[in-house]
C-alpha positions as CSV (number, residue, x, y, z in Angstrom):
1,X,-48.3,-87.6,83.3
2,X,-45.8,-87.6,79.6
3,X,-42.6,-89.3,80.1
4,X,-40.9,-85.6,79.2
5,X,-42.5,-83.7,81.2
6,X,-41.7,-82.5,84.9
7,X,-43.5,-81.4,87.7
8,X,-42.4,-78.9,91.5
9,X,-41.4,-82.7,92.6
10,X,-39.4,-84.1,90.3
11,X,-37.2,-83.0,87.6
12,X,-36.7,-84.3,83.4
13,X,-33.5,-83.0,82.6
14,X,-34.3,-83.9,78.7
15,X,-37.3,-81.6,78.6
16,X,-36.6,-77.8,77.4
17,X,-38.7,-76.4,79.5
18,X,-37.3,-78.2,83.0
19,X,-35.1,-76.1,85.4
20,X,-33.3,-79.3,86.0
21,X,-31.6,-78.7,83.0
22,X,-30.1,-75.0,83.7
23,X,-29.4,-76.4,87.4
24,X,-27.2,-79.4,85.8
25,X,-25.9,-76.8,83.6
26,X,-24.2,-73.9,86.2
27,X,-23.0,-77.3,88.3
28,X,-21.0,-79.5,85.7
29,X,-19.7,-76.3,83.8
30,X,-16.6,-75.4,83.0
31,X,-16.1,-73.4,86.8
32,X,-19.1,-74.9,88.7
33,X,-17.7,-78.7,89.1
34,X,-14.3,-77.3,90.6
35,X,-16.2,-74.2,92.6
36,X,-17.8,-77.9,93.9
37,X,-15.0,-79.5,94.6
38,X,-13.0,-77.2,96.6
39,X,-16.1,-75.9,98.7
40,X,-16.8,-79.7,99.6
41,X,-13.8,-79.7,101.7
42,X,-14.8,-77.1,104.0
43,X,-16.3,-73.6,104.2
44,X,-14.1,-71.1,102.0
45,X,-13.5,-67.6,101.6
46,X,-13.7,-65.8,98.1
47,X,-9.8,-65.3,98.0
48,X,-9.0,-68.7,99.2
49,X,-11.4,-70.2,96.7
50,X,-10.2,-68.3,94.0
51,X,-6.3,-69.2,94.9
52,X,-7.4,-72.8,94.9
53,X,-9.0,-72.9,91.3
54,X,-5.9,-72.2,89.0
55,X,-6.7,-69.9,85.9
56,X,-10.2,-68.9,87.4
57,X,-11.0,-65.4,87.3
58,X,-12.8,-62.8,89.5
59,X,-15.4,-62.4,87.7
60,X,-16.0,-65.7,86.5
61,X,-15.7,-67.2,90.1
62,X,-18.0,-64.2,90.9
63,X,-21.0,-65.0,88.9
64,X,-20.6,-69.0,89.2
65,X,-21.0,-68.4,93.3
66,X,-24.0,-66.6,92.6
67,X,-25.8,-68.9,90.5
68,X,-24.9,-72.1,92.4
69,X,-25.6,-70.2,95.4
70,X,-29.5,-69.0,93.3
71,X,-29.8,-72.5,92.5
72,X,-29.7,-73.4,96.6
73,X,-25.9,-75.4,96.3
74,X,-24.2,-72.6,97.7
75,X,-24.2,-70.4,101.5
76,X,-22.7,-67.1,101.0
77,X,-22.8,-65.4,105.2
78,X,-21.4,-62.1,105.0
79,X,-19.8,-60.4,107.9
80,X,-20.2,-56.8,109.1
81,X,-16.6,-56.0,109.0
82,X,-14.1,-54.2,107.7
83,X,-13.1,-55.1,105.5
84,X,-15.7,-57.1,104.5
85,X,-15.9,-60.7,105.3
86,X,-17.4,-63.2,103.0
87,X,-17.8,-67.0,104.1
88,X,-18.6,-69.6,101.1
89,X,-20.4,-73.8,101.9
90,X,-22.2,-76.2,100.3
91,X,-25.8,-76.3,101.5
92,X,-27.2,-79.6,102.2
93,X,-28.1,-80.2,98.6
94,X,-24.5,-78.7,97.2
95,X,-22.8,-81.1,99.9
96,X,-24.9,-84.5,98.1
97,X,-24.0,-83.1,95.1
98,X,-20.7,-82.4,95.6
99,X,-20.5,-85.9,96.4
100,X,-21.6,-87.2,93.4
101,X,-19.4,-84.3,91.9
102,X,-16.3,-85.6,93.2
103,X,-17.2,-89.4,92.4
104,X,-16.6,-88.9,88.9
105,X,-13.6,-86.4,89.5
106,X,-11.6,-89.4,91.3
107,X,-13.0,-91.7,88.4
108,X,-11.7,-89.1,85.8
109,X,-8.4,-88.8,88.1
110,X,-7.8,-92.1,89.2
111,X,-8.6,-93.4,85.3
112,X,-6.9,-90.4,83.7
113,X,-4.0,-92.4,82.6
114,X,-6.3,-95.4,80.2
115,X,-8.0,-93.2,79.1
116,X,-5.2,-90.8,77.6
117,X,-3.7,-94.2,76.2
118,X,-7.3,-94.8,74.5
119,X,-6.7,-91.2,72.7
120,X,-3.9,-92.6,70.8
């Protein structure tokens, strides 16, 4: 197999046609990272996620949750109640990805002072 190819067993994110590229984009875009961090703390309702992430619109949160759900990172559970009650949580893959994202975010937060100083 060529270095720049992928198969159903293993992706190759540098290949333009590899689906891993789109999943990576969903995980690491502006809102995807923040949603993953919030859900890493446990199951949340839509309104709780929106309250935790300052600046996210309802539309962007909906779109981000849908993308992450389609990618198999987020589980959506809808209860048949009035008013509707929907909860979001990380799947097993989402927990694994979330742990890696949290590690990067923790590193960034811990080193922010030095990073900002080096920008001057």
